[in-house]
CHARMM internal coordinates of N, CA and C (Angstrom, degrees):
IC EDIT
DIST 1 N 1 CA 1.4489
DIST 1 CA 1 C 1.5317
ANGL 1 N 1 CA 1 C 107.72
DIST 1 C 2 N 1.3154
ANGL 1 CA 1 C 2 N 115.76
DIHE 1 N 1 CA 1 C 2 N 127.34
DIST 2 N 2 CA 1.4597
ANGL 1 C 2 N 2 CA 120.35
DIHE 1 CA 1 C 2 N 2 CA 178.28
DIST 2 CA 2 C 1.5300
ANGL 2 N 2 CA 2 C 109.25
DIHE 1 C 2 N 2 CA 2 C -86.21
DIST 2 C 3 N 1.2996
ANGL 2 CA 2 C 3 N 114.64
DIHE 2 N 2 CA 2 C 3 N 169.57
DIST 3 N 3 CA 1.4654
ANGL 2 C 3 N 3 CA 118.94
DIHE 2 CA 2 C 3 N 3 CA -179.67
DIST 3 CA 3 C 1.5254
ANGL 3 N 3 CA 3 C 111.04
DIHE 2 C 3 N 3 CA 3 C -67.44
DIST 3 C 4 N 1.3231
ANGL 3 CA 3 C 4 N 117.47
DIHE 3 N 3 CA 3 C 4 N -33.04
DIST 4 N 4 CA 1.4680
ANGL 3 C 4 N 4 CA 120.14
DIHE 3 CA 3 C 4 N 4 CA 177.84
DIST 4 CA 4 C 1.5221
ANGL 4 N 4 CA 4 C 111.48
DIHE 3 C 4 N 4 CA 4 C -66.60
DIST 4 C 5 N 1.3223
ANGL 4 CA 4 C 5 N 116.52
DIHE 4 N 4 CA 4 C 5 N -40.18
DIST 5 N 5 CA 1.4634
ANGL 4 C 5 N 5 CA 119.63
DIHE 4 CA 4 C 5 N 5 CA 177.23
DIST 5 CA 5 C 1.5282
ANGL 5 N 5 CA 5 C 110.66
DIHE 4 C 5 N 5 CA 5 C -65.68
DIST 5 C 6 N 1.3280
ANGL 5 CA 5 C 6 N 115.96
DIHE 5 N 5 CA 5 C 6 N -41.39
DIST 6 N 6 CA 1.4639
ANGL 5 C 6 N 6 CA 119.69
DIHE 5 CA 5 C 6 N 6 CA 179.99
DIST 6 CA 6 C 1.5243
ANGL 6 N 6 CA 6 C 110.57
DIHE 5 C 6 N 6 CA 6 C -62.34
DIST 6 C 7 N 1.3481
ANGL 6 CA 6 C 7 N 116.77
DIHE 6 N 6 CA 6 C 7 N -47.18
DIST 7 N 7 CA 1.4578
ANGL 6 C 7 N 7 CA 120.00
DIHE 6 CA 6 C 7 N 7 CA -178.22
DIST 7 CA 7 C 1.5297
ANGL 7 N 7 CA 7 C 112.25
DIHE 6 C 7 N 7 CA 7 C -70.46
DIST 7 C 8 N 1.3260
ANGL 7 CA 7 C 8 N 117.88
DIHE 7 N 7 CA 7 C 8 N -27.40
DIST 8 N 8 CA 1.4668
ANGL 7 C 8 N 8 CA 118.25
DIHE 7 CA 7 C 8 N 8 CA 176.09
DIST 8 CA 8 C 1.5238
ANGL 8 N 8 CA 8 C 110.83
DIHE 7 C 8 N 8 CA 8 C -70.59
DIST 8 C 9 N 1.3300
ANGL 8 CA 8 C 9 N 117.39
DIHE 8 N 8 CA 8 C 9 N -30.40
DIST 9 N 9 CA 1.4562
ANGL 8 C 9 N 9 CA 120.62
DIHE 8 CA 8 C 9 N 9 CA 177.28
DIST 9 CA 9 C 1.5372
ANGL 9 N 9 CA 9 C 111.62
DIHE 8 C 9 N 9 CA 9 C -81.76
DIST 9 C 10 N 1.3172
ANGL 9 CA 9 C 10 N 116.93
DIHE 9 N 9 CA 9 C 10 N -31.95
DIST 10 N 10 CA 1.4685
ANGL 9 C 10 N 10 CA 122.06
DIHE 9 CA 9 C 10 N 10 CA -177.48
DIST 10 CA 10 C 1.5171
ANGL 10 N 10 CA 10 C 108.52
DIHE 9 C 10 N 10 CA 10 C -119.37
DIST 10 C 11 N 1.3100
ANGL 10 CA 10 C 11 N 116.45
DIHE 10 N 10 CA 10 C 11 N 68.61
DIST 11 N 11 CA 1.4596
ANGL 10 C 11 N 11 CA 120.78
DIHE 10 CA 10 C 11 N 11 CA -172.91
DIST 11 CA 11 C 1.5213
ANGL 11 N 11 CA 11 C 113.26
DIHE 10 C 11 N 11 CA 11 C -70.38
DIST 11 C 12 N 1.3381
ANGL 11 CA 11 C 12 N 117.78
DIHE 11 N 11 CA 11 C 12 N -26.75
DIST 12 N 12 CA 1.4658
ANGL 11 C 12 N 12 CA 119.81
DIHE 11 CA 11 C 12 N 12 CA 177.79
DIST 12 CA 12 C 1.5239
ANGL 12 N 12 CA 12 C 109.77
DIHE 11 C 12 N 12 CA 12 C -67.06
DIST 12 C 13 N 1.3117
ANGL 12 CA 12 C 13 N 117.46
DIHE 12 N 12 CA 12 C 13 N -43.92
DIST 13 N 13 CA 1.4617
ANGL 12 C 13 N 13 CA 120.65
DIHE 12 CA 12 C 13 N 13 CA 176.97
DIST 13 CA 13 C 1.5281
ANGL 13 N 13 CA 13 C 110.55
DIHE 12 C 13 N 13 CA 13 C -63.85
DIST 13 C 14 N 1.3169
ANGL 13 CA 13 C 14 N 117.01
DIHE 13 N 13 CA 13 C 14 N -37.56
DIST 14 N 14 CA 1.4621
ANGL 13 C 14 N 14 CA 120.58
DIHE 13 CA 13 C 14 N 14 CA 178.73
DIST 14 CA 14 C 1.5199
ANGL 14 N 14 CA 14 C 110.07
DIHE 13 C 14 N 14 CA 14 C -63.69
DIST 14 C 15 N 1.3233
ANGL 14 CA 14 C 15 N 116.88
DIHE 14 N 14 CA 14 C 15 N -43.58
DIST 15 N 15 CA 1.4673
ANGL 14 C 15 N 15 CA 120.20
DIHE 14 CA 14 C 15 N 15 CA 178.41
DIST 15 CA 15 C 1.5204
ANGL 15 N 15 CA 15 C 111.33
DIHE 14 C 15 N 15 CA 15 C -62.96
DIST 15 C 16 N 1.3366
ANGL 15 CA 15 C 16 N 116.99
DIHE 15 N 15 CA 15 C 16 N -46.70
DIST 16 N 16 CA 1.4612
ANGL 15 C 16 N 16 CA 120.56
DIHE 15 CA 15 C 16 N 16 CA -179.28
DIST 16 CA 16 C 1.5283
ANGL 16 N 16 CA 16 C 111.41
DIHE 15 C 16 N 16 CA 16 C -64.55
DIST 16 C 17 N 1.3157
ANGL 16 CA 16 C 17 N 117.28
DIHE 16 N 16 CA 16 C 17 N -38.34
DIST 17 N 17 CA 1.4550
ANGL 16 C 17 N 17 CA 121.19
DIHE 16 CA 16 C 17 N 17 CA 178.21
DIST 17 CA 17 C 1.5278
ANGL 17 N 17 CA 17 C 110.61
DIHE 16 C 17 N 17 CA 17 C -65.82
DIST 17 C 18 N 1.3176
ANGL 17 CA 17 C 18 N 116.94
DIHE 17 N 17 CA 17 C 18 N -43.24
DIST 18 N 18 CA 1.4602
ANGL 17 C 18 N 18 CA 121.01
DIHE 17 CA 17 C 18 N 18 CA 177.51
DIST 18 CA 18 C 1.5160
ANGL 18 N 18 CA 18 C 112.29
DIHE 17 C 18 N 18 CA 18 C -64.71
DIST 18 C 19 N 1.3124
ANGL 18 CA 18 C 19 N 116.59
DIHE 18 N 18 CA 18 C 19 N -40.97
DIST 19 N 19 CA 1.4586
ANGL 18 C 19 N 19 CA 120.98
DIHE 18 CA 18 C 19 N 19 CA 178.37
DIST 19 CA 19 C 1.5300
ANGL 19 N 19 CA 19 C 110.71
DIHE 18 C 19 N 19 CA 19 C -64.60
DIST 19 C 20 N 1.3236
ANGL 19 CA 19 C 20 N 117.03
DIHE 19 N 19 CA 19 C 20 N -42.57
DIST 20 N 20 CA 1.4655
ANGL 19 C 20 N 20 CA 120.86
DIHE 19 CA 19 C 20 N 20 CA 178.51
DIST 20 CA 20 C 1.5321
ANGL 20 N 20 CA 20 C 110.56
DIHE 19 C 20 N 20 CA 20 C -62.51
DIST 20 C 21 N 1.3161
ANGL 20 CA 20 C 21 N 117.56
DIHE 20 N 20 CA 20 C 21 N -41.98
DIST 21 N 21 CA 1.4689
ANGL 20 C 21 N 21 CA 120.86
DIHE 20 CA 20 C 21 N 21 CA 177.79
DIST 21 CA 21 C 1.5276
ANGL 21 N 21 CA 21 C 110.66
DIHE 20 C 21 N 21 CA 21 C -63.05
DIST 21 C 22 N 1.3226
ANGL 21 CA 21 C 22 N 117.22
DIHE 21 N 21 CA 21 C 22 N -40.51
DIST 22 N 22 CA 1.4590
ANGL 21 C 22 N 22 CA 120.83
DIHE 21 CA 21 C 22 N 22 CA 178.48
DIST 22 CA 22 C 1.5204
ANGL 22 N 22 CA 22 C 111.11
DIHE 21 C 22 N 22 CA 22 C -63.24
DIST 22 C 23 N 1.3207
ANGL 22 CA 22 C 23 N 117.53
DIHE 22 N 22 CA 22 C 23 N -45.75
DIST 23 N 23 CA 1.4703
ANGL 22 C 23 N 23 CA 121.26
DIHE 22 CA 22 C 23 N 23 CA -178.48
DIST 23 CA 23 C 1.5194
ANGL 23 N 23 CA 23 C 110.50
DIHE 22 C 23 N 23 CA 23 C -63.71
DIST 23 C 24 N 1.3303
ANGL 23 CA 23 C 24 N 117.01
DIHE 23 N 23 CA 23 C 24 N -43.78
DIST 24 N 24 CA 1.4640
ANGL 23 C 24 N 24 CA 120.49
DIHE 23 CA 23 C 24 N 24 CA -179.41
DIST 24 CA 24 C 1.5199
ANGL 24 N 24 CA 24 C 110.38
DIHE 23 C 24 N 24 CA 24 C -63.75
DIST 24 C 25 N 1.3209
ANGL 24 CA 24 C 25 N 117.93
DIHE 24 N 24 CA 24 C 25 N -44.59
DIST 25 N 25 CA 1.4666
ANGL 24 C 25 N 25 CA 119.91
DIHE 24 CA 24 C 25 N 25 CA -178.44
DIST 25 CA 25 C 1.5201
ANGL 25 N 25 CA 25 C 110.74
DIHE 24 C 25 N 25 CA 25 C -69.26
DIST 25 C 26 N 1.3385
ANGL 25 CA 25 C 26 N 118.68
DIHE 25 N 25 CA 25 C 26 N -39.91
DIST 26 N 26 CA 1.4608
ANGL 25 C 26 N 26 CA 120.63
DIHE 25 CA 25 C 26 N 26 CA 179.15
DIST 26 CA 26 C 1.5194
ANGL 26 N 26 CA 26 C 110.46
DIHE 25 C 26 N 26 CA 26 C -65.05
DIST 26 C 27 N 1.3235
ANGL 26 CA 26 C 27 N 117.78
DIHE 26 N 26 CA 26 C 27 N -41.52
DIST 27 N 27 CA 1.4564
ANGL 26 C 27 N 27 CA 121.70
DIHE 26 CA 26 C 27 N 27 CA 179.92
DIST 27 CA 27 C 1.5239
ANGL 27 N 27 CA 27 C 110.60
DIHE 26 C 27 N 27 CA 27 C -63.73
DIST 27 C 28 N 1.3150
ANGL 27 CA 27 C 28 N 116.70
DIHE 27 N 27 CA 27 C 28 N -42.66
DIST 28 N 28 CA 1.4568
ANGL 27 C 28 N 28 CA 120.25
DIHE 27 CA 27 C 28 N 28 CA 177.81
DIST 28 CA 28 C 1.5167
ANGL 28 N 28 CA 28 C 111.87
DIHE 27 C 28 N 28 CA 28 C -62.85
DIST 28 C 29 N 1.3228
ANGL 28 CA 28 C 29 N 117.00
DIHE 28 N 28 CA 28 C 29 N -41.16
DIST 29 N 29 CA 1.4609
ANGL 28 C 29 N 29 CA 121.09
DIHE 28 CA 28 C 29 N 29 CA 178.00
DIST 29 CA 29 C 1.5198
ANGL 29 N 29 CA 29 C 110.61
DIHE 28 C 29 N 29 CA 29 C -65.93
DIST 29 C 30 N 1.3181
ANGL 29 CA 29 C 30 N 117.08
DIHE 29 N 29 CA 29 C 30 N -40.46
DIST 30 N 30 CA 1.4638
ANGL 29 C 30 N 30 CA 121.39
DIHE 29 CA 29 C 30 N 30 CA 179.22
DIST 30 CA 30 C 1.5262
ANGL 30 N 30 CA 30 C 110.88
DIHE 29 C 30 N 30 CA 30 C -63.34
DIST 30 C 31 N 1.3097
ANGL 30 CA 30 C 31 N 117.18
DIHE 30 N 30 CA 30 C 31 N -43.91
DIST 31 N 31 CA 1.4665
ANGL 30 C 31 N 31 CA 120.98
DIHE 30 CA 30 C 31 N 31 CA 179.49
DIST 31 CA 31 C 1.5181
ANGL 31 N 31 CA 31 C 110.17
DIHE 30 C 31 N 31 CA 31 C -64.69
DIST 31 C 32 N 1.3257
ANGL 31 CA 31 C 32 N 117.67
DIHE 31 N 31 CA 31 C 32 N -42.13
DIST 32 N 32 CA 1.4626
ANGL 31 C 32 N 32 CA 120.77
DIHE 31 CA 31 C 32 N 32 CA 179.82
DIST 32 CA 32 C 1.5247
ANGL 32 N 32 CA 32 C 111.16
DIHE 31 C 32 N 32 CA 32 C -63.83
DIST 32 C 33 N 1.3217
ANGL 32 CA 32 C 33 N 117.51
DIHE 32 N 32 CA 32 C 33 N -44.26
DIST 33 N 33 CA 1.4653
ANGL 32 C 33 N 33 CA 120.61
DIHE 32 CA 32 C 33 N 33 CA 179.81
DIST 33 CA 33 C 1.5211
ANGL 33 N 33 CA 33 C 111.39
DIHE 32 C 33 N 33 CA 33 C -67.28
DIST 33 C 34 N 1.3139
ANGL 33 CA 33 C 34 N 118.10
DIHE 33 N 33 CA 33 C 34 N -40.02
DIST 34 N 34 CA 1.4596
ANGL 33 C 34 N 34 CA 121.33
DIHE 33 CA 33 C 34 N 34 CA 178.56
DIST 34 CA 34 C 1.5214
ANGL 34 N 34 CA 34 C 110.99
DIHE 33 C 34 N 34 CA 34 C -64.03
DIST 34 C 35 N 1.3143
ANGL 34 CA 34 C 35 N 116.16
DIHE 34 N 34 CA 34 C 35 N -41.23
DIST 35 N 35 CA 1.4560
ANGL 34 C 35 N 35 CA 120.32
DIHE 34 CA 34 C 35 N 35 CA 178.90
DIST 35 CA 35 C 1.5242
ANGL 35 N 35 CA 35 C 110.70
DIHE 34 C 35 N 35 CA 35 C -64.17
DIST 35 C 36 N 1.3178
ANGL 35 CA 35 C 36 N 116.66
DIHE 35 N 35 CA 35 C 36 N -44.47
DIST 36 N 36 CA 1.4654
ANGL 35 C 36 N 36 CA 120.43
DIHE 35 CA 35 C 36 N 36 CA 178.49
DIST 36 CA 36 C 1.5251
ANGL 36 N 36 CA 36 C 111.02
DIHE 35 C 36 N 36 CA 36 C -63.21
DIST 36 C 37 N 1.3291
ANGL 36 CA 36 C 37 N 117.65
DIHE 36 N 36 CA 36 C 37 N -42.11
DIST 37 N 37 CA 1.4643
ANGL 36 C 37 N 37 CA 121.47
DIHE 36 CA 36 C 37 N 37 CA 179.86
DIST 37 CA 37 C 1.5303
ANGL 37 N 37 CA 37 C 111.36
DIHE 36 C 37 N 37 CA 37 C -63.25
DIST 37 C 38 N 1.3391
ANGL 37 CA 37 C 38 N 117.95
DIHE 37 N 37 CA 37 C 38 N -42.79
DIST 38 N 38 CA 1.4653
ANGL 37 C 38 N 38 CA 121.47
DIHE 37 CA 37 C 38 N 38 CA 177.86
DIST 38 CA 38 C 1.5298
ANGL 38 N 38 CA 38 C 111.00
DIHE 37 C 38 N 38 CA 38 C -65.02
DIST 38 C 39 N 1.3369
ANGL 38 CA 38 C 39 N 116.70
DIHE 38 N 38 CA 38 C 39 N -39.38
DIST 39 N 39 CA 1.4605
ANGL 38 C 39 N 39 CA 120.68
DIHE 38 CA 38 C 39 N 39 CA 179.08
DIST 39 CA 39 C 1.5271
ANGL 39 N 39 CA 39 C 110.71
DIHE 38 C 39 N 39 CA 39 C -64.34
DIST 39 C 40 N 1.3346
ANGL 39 CA 39 C 40 N 117.32
DIHE 39 N 39 CA 39 C 40 N -43.52
DIST 40 N 40 CA 1.4616
ANGL 39 C 40 N 40 CA 120.49
DIHE 39 CA 39 C 40 N 40 CA 178.65
DIST 40 CA 40 C 1.5246
ANGL 40 N 40 CA 40 C 110.64
DIHE 39 C 40 N 40 CA 40 C -65.48
DIST 40 C 41 N 1.3199
ANGL 40 CA 40 C 41 N 118.41
DIHE 40 N 40 CA 40 C 41 N -37.17
DIST 41 N 41 CA 1.4647
ANGL 40 C 41 N 41 CA 121.75
DIHE 40 CA 40 C 41 N 41 CA 177.35
DIST 41 CA 41 C 1.5276
ANGL 41 N 41 CA 41 C 109.94
DIHE 40 C 41 N 41 CA 41 C -64.19
DIST 41 C 42 N 1.3326
ANGL 41 CA 41 C 42 N 116.90
DIHE 41 N 41 CA 41 C 42 N -41.69
DIST 42 N 42 CA 1.4505
ANGL 41 C 42 N 42 CA 120.90
DIHE 41 CA 41 C 42 N 42 CA 178.43
DIST 42 CA 42 C 1.5283
ANGL 42 N 42 CA 42 C 110.98
DIHE 41 C 42 N 42 CA 42 C -61.32
DIST 42 C 43 N 1.3344
ANGL 42 CA 42 C 43 N 116.90
DIHE 42 N 42 CA 42 C 43 N -42.89
DIST 43 N 43 CA 1.4588
ANGL 42 C 43 N 43 CA 120.33
DIHE 42 CA 42 C 43 N 43 CA 178.47
DIST 43 CA 43 C 1.5239
ANGL 43 N 43 CA 43 C 111.69
DIHE 42 C 43 N 43 CA 43 C -63.25
DIST 43 C 44 N 1.3155
ANGL 43 CA 43 C 44 N 117.41
DIHE 43 N 43 CA 43 C 44 N -41.96
DIST 44 N 44 CA 1.4659
ANGL 43 C 44 N 44 CA 120.56
DIHE 43 CA 43 C 44 N 44 CA 179.55
DIST 44 CA 44 C 1.5216
ANGL 44 N 44 CA 44 C 111.14
DIHE 43 C 44 N 44 CA 44 C -62.79
DIST 44 C 45 N 1.3255
ANGL 44 CA 44 C 45 N 117.67
DIHE 44 N 44 CA 44 C 45 N -42.23
DIST 45 N 45 CA 1.4638
ANGL 44 C 45 N 45 CA 120.83
DIHE 44 CA 44 C 45 N 45 CA 179.40
DIST 45 CA 45 C 1.5219
ANGL 45 N 45 CA 45 C 109.82
DIHE 44 C 45 N 45 CA 45 C -67.36
DIST 45 C 46 N 1.3319
ANGL 45 CA 45 C 46 N 117.72
DIHE 45 N 45 CA 45 C 46 N -40.03
DIST 46 N 46 CA 1.4610
ANGL 45 C 46 N 46 CA 120.22
DIHE 45 CA 45 C 46 N 46 CA 178.42
DIST 46 CA 46 C 1.5284
ANGL 46 N 46 CA 46 C 111.85
DIHE 45 C 46 N 46 CA 46 C -63.76
DIST 46 C 47 N 1.3225
ANGL 46 CA 46 C 47 N 116.88
DIHE 46 N 46 CA 46 C 47 N -40.54
DIST 47 N 47 CA 1.4551
ANGL 46 C 47 N 47 CA 120.92
DIHE 46 CA 46 C 47 N 47 CA -176.94
DIST 47 CA 47 C 1.5220
ANGL 47 N 47 CA 47 C 111.43
DIHE 46 C 47 N 47 CA 47 C -75.26
DIST 47 C 48 N 1.3173
ANGL 47 CA 47 C 48 N 117.21
DIHE 47 N 47 CA 47 C 48 N -47.64
DIST 48 N 48 CA 1.4696
ANGL 47 C 48 N 48 CA 121.61
DIHE 47 CA 47 C 48 N 48 CA -173.11
DIST 48 CA 48 C 1.5110
ANGL 48 N 48 CA 48 C 113.88
DIHE 47 C 48 N 48 CA 48 C -94.71
DIST 48 C 49 N 1.3045
ANGL 48 CA 48 C 49 N 118.12
DIHE 48 N 48 CA 48 C 49 N -18.87
DIST 49 N 49 CA 1.4568
ANGL 48 C 49 N 49 CA 121.64
DIHE 48 CA 48 C 49 N 49 CA -177.91
DIST 49 CA 49 C 1.5207
ANGL 49 N 49 CA 49 C 111.41
DIHE 48 C 49 N 49 CA 49 C 81.54
DIST 49 C 50 N 1.3107
ANGL 49 CA 49 C 50 N 114.93
DIHE 49 N 49 CA 49 C 50 N 166.00
DIST 50 N 50 CA 1.4596
ANGL 49 C 50 N 50 CA 121.04
DIHE 49 CA 49 C 50 N 50 CA 178.15
DIST 50 CA 50 C 1.5072
ANGL 50 N 50 CA 50 C 108.10
DIHE 49 C 50 N 50 CA 50 C -142.49
DIST 50 C 51 N 1.2472
ANGL 50 CA 50 C 51 N 121.03
DIHE 50 N 50 CA 50 C 51 N 137.86
DIST 51 N 51 CA 1.4606
ANGL 50 C 51 N 51 CA 128.94
DIHE 50 CA 50 C 51 N 51 CA -2.92
DIST 51 CA 51 C 1.5238
ANGL 51 N 51 CA 51 C 111.13
DIHE 50 C 51 N 51 CA 51 C -87.39
DIST 51 C 52 N 1.3237
ANGL 51 CA 51 C 52 N 117.14
DIHE 51 N 51 CA 51 C 52 N 159.52
DIST 52 N 52 CA 1.4502
ANGL 51 C 52 N 52 CA 118.87
DIHE 51 CA 51 C 52 N 52 CA 172.83
DIST 52 CA 52 C 1.5268
ANGL 52 N 52 CA 52 C 109.92
DIHE 51 C 52 N 52 CA 52 C -66.96
DIST 52 C 53 N 1.2964
ANGL 52 CA 52 C 53 N 117.13
DIHE 52 N 52 CA 52 C 53 N 165.98
DIST 53 N 53 CA 1.4635
ANGL 52 C 53 N 53 CA 120.76
DIHE 52 CA 52 C 53 N 53 CA -172.03
DIST 53 CA 53 C 1.5255
ANGL 53 N 53 CA 53 C 113.61
DIHE 52 C 53 N 53 CA 53 C -63.40
DIST 53 C 54 N 1.3243
ANGL 53 CA 53 C 54 N 119.29
DIHE 53 N 53 CA 53 C 54 N -25.51
DIST 54 N 54 CA 1.4654
ANGL 53 C 54 N 54 CA 120.85
DIHE 53 CA 53 C 54 N 54 CA -177.66
DIST 54 CA 54 C 1.5326
ANGL 54 N 54 CA 54 C 113.73
DIHE 53 C 54 N 54 CA 54 C -89.14
DIST 54 C 55 N 1.3637
ANGL 54 CA 54 C 55 N 118.36
DIHE 54 N 54 CA 54 C 55 N -0.33
DIST 55 N 55 CA 1.4609
ANGL 54 C 55 N 55 CA 122.29
DIHE 54 CA 54 C 55 N 55 CA 179.97
DIST 55 CA 55 C 1.5183
ANGL 55 N 55 CA 55 C 110.16
DIHE 54 C 55 N 55 CA 55 C -121.24
DIST 55 C 56 N 1.3603
ANGL 55 CA 55 C 56 N 115.91
DIHE 55 N 55 CA 55 C 56 N 154.34
DIST 56 N 56 CA 1.4552
ANGL 55 C 56 N 56 CA 118.83
DIHE 55 CA 55 C 56 N 56 CA 171.94
DIST 56 CA 56 C 1.5288
ANGL 56 N 56 CA 56 C 109.24
DIHE 55 C 56 N 56 CA 56 C -87.69
DIST 56 C 57 N 1.3363
ANGL 56 CA 56 C 57 N 118.53
DIHE 56 N 56 CA 56 C 57 N -174.29
DIST 57 N 57 CA 1.4589
ANGL 56 C 57 N 57 CA 122.07
DIHE 56 CA 56 C 57 N 57 CA -170.36
DIST 57 CA 57 C 1.5270
ANGL 57 N 57 CA 57 C 113.89
DIHE 56 C 57 N 57 CA 57 C -63.23
DIST 57 C 58 N 1.3465
ANGL 57 CA 57 C 58 N 118.63
DIHE 57 N 57 CA 57 C 58 N -30.71
DIST 58 N 58 CA 1.4643
ANGL 57 C 58 N 58 CA 118.97
DIHE 57 CA 57 C 58 N 58 CA -179.26
DIST 58 CA 58 C 1.5254
ANGL 58 N 58 CA 58 C 113.31
DIHE 57 C 58 N 58 CA 58 C -96.13
DIST 58 C 59 N 1.3328
ANGL 58 CA 58 C 59 N 118.15
DIHE 58 N 58 CA 58 C 59 N 8.60
DIST 59 N 59 CA 1.4528
ANGL 58 C 59 N 59 CA 121.58
DIHE 58 CA 58 C 59 N 59 CA 173.68
DIST 59 CA 59 C 1.5089
ANGL 59 N 59 CA 59 C 115.55
DIHE 58 C 59 N 59 CA 59 C 95.74
DIST 59 C 60 N 1.3295
ANGL 59 CA 59 C 60 N 118.11
DIHE 59 N 59 CA 59 C 60 N 3.95
DIST 60 N 60 CA 1.4681
ANGL 59 C 60 N 60 CA 120.90
DIHE 59 CA 59 C 60 N 60 CA 177.50
DIST 60 CA 60 C 1.5286
ANGL 60 N 60 CA 60 C 108.99
DIHE 59 C 60 N 60 CA 60 C -83.14
DIST 60 C 61 N 1.3270
ANGL 60 CA 60 C 61 N 115.01
DIHE 60 N 60 CA 60 C 61 N 154.57
DIST 61 N 61 CA 1.4584
ANGL 60 C 61 N 61 CA 119.37
DIHE 60 CA 60 C 61 N 61 CA 176.60
DIST 61 CA 61 C 1.5249
ANGL 61 N 61 CA 61 C 109.57
DIHE 60 C 61 N 61 CA 61 C -66.02
DIST 61 C 62 N 1.3217
ANGL 61 CA 61 C 62 N 116.37
DIHE 61 N 61 CA 61 C 62 N 137.95
DIST 62 N 62 CA 1.4604
ANGL 61 C 62 N 62 CA 120.25
DIHE 61 CA 61 C 62 N 62 CA 176.57
DIST 62 CA 62 C 1.5121
ANGL 62 N 62 CA 62 C 109.06
DIHE 61 C 62 N 62 CA 62 C -72.84
DIST 62 C 63 N 1.3169
ANGL 62 CA 62 C 63 N 117.19
DIHE 62 N 62 CA 62 C 63 N 143.59
DIST 63 N 63 CA 1.4589
ANGL 62 C 63 N 63 CA 119.08
DIHE 62 CA 62 C 63 N 63 CA 176.70
DIST 63 CA 63 C 1.5427
ANGL 63 N 63 CA 63 C 109.65
DIHE 62 C 63 N 63 CA 63 C -71.18
DIST 63 C 64 N 1.3212
ANGL 63 CA 63 C 64 N 113.93
DIHE 63 N 63 CA 63 C 64 N 151.84
DIST 64 N 64 CA 1.4655
ANGL 63 C 64 N 64 CA 119.00
DIHE 63 CA 63 C 64 N 64 CA 176.92
DIST 64 CA 64 C 1.5279
ANGL 64 N 64 CA 64 C 109.32
DIHE 63 C 64 N 64 CA 64 C -65.64
DIST 64 C 65 N 1.3239
ANGL 64 CA 64 C 65 N 117.91
DIHE 64 N 64 CA 64 C 65 N 136.80
DIST 65 N 65 CA 1.4703
ANGL 64 C 65 N 65 CA 118.92
DIHE 64 CA 64 C 65 N 65 CA 178.41
DIST 65 CA 65 C 1.5234
ANGL 65 N 65 CA 65 C 110.90
DIHE 64 C 65 N 65 CA 65 C -65.97
DIST 65 C 66 N 1.3301
ANGL 65 CA 65 C 66 N 115.25
DIHE 65 N 65 CA 65 C 66 N 139.73
DIST 66 N 66 CA 1.4694
ANGL 65 C 66 N 66 CA 120.61
DIHE 65 CA 65 C 66 N 66 CA 179.08
DIST 66 CA 66 C 1.5070
ANGL 66 N 66 CA 66 C 108.50
DIHE 65 C 66 N 66 CA 66 C -86.98
DIST 66 C 67 N 1.3221
ANGL 66 CA 66 C 67 N 115.72
DIHE 66 N 66 CA 66 C 67 N 137.03
DIST 67 N 67 CA 1.4712
ANGL 66 C 67 N 67 CA 120.22
DIHE 66 CA 66 C 67 N 67 CA -179.02
DIST 67 CA 67 C 1.4967
ANGL 67 N 67 CA 67 C 111.77
DIHE 66 C 67 N 67 CA 67 C -93.58
END
COOR INIT
IC SEED 1 N 1 CA 1 C
IC BUILD
């Protein structure tokens, strides 16, 4: 019996197996992309510093100085 014959007879198991593979691969891709995005953010903050001159420490725009 080949795997195609088995899955044609047991289509519910085939669907659940395919769904599980999709979830595992999507989750792994999501974790990898999130990790890369956080790493790139860390590098940008290390290189450029935080906060930039036009923002205060929590990221809000600084008020215009009063003359």
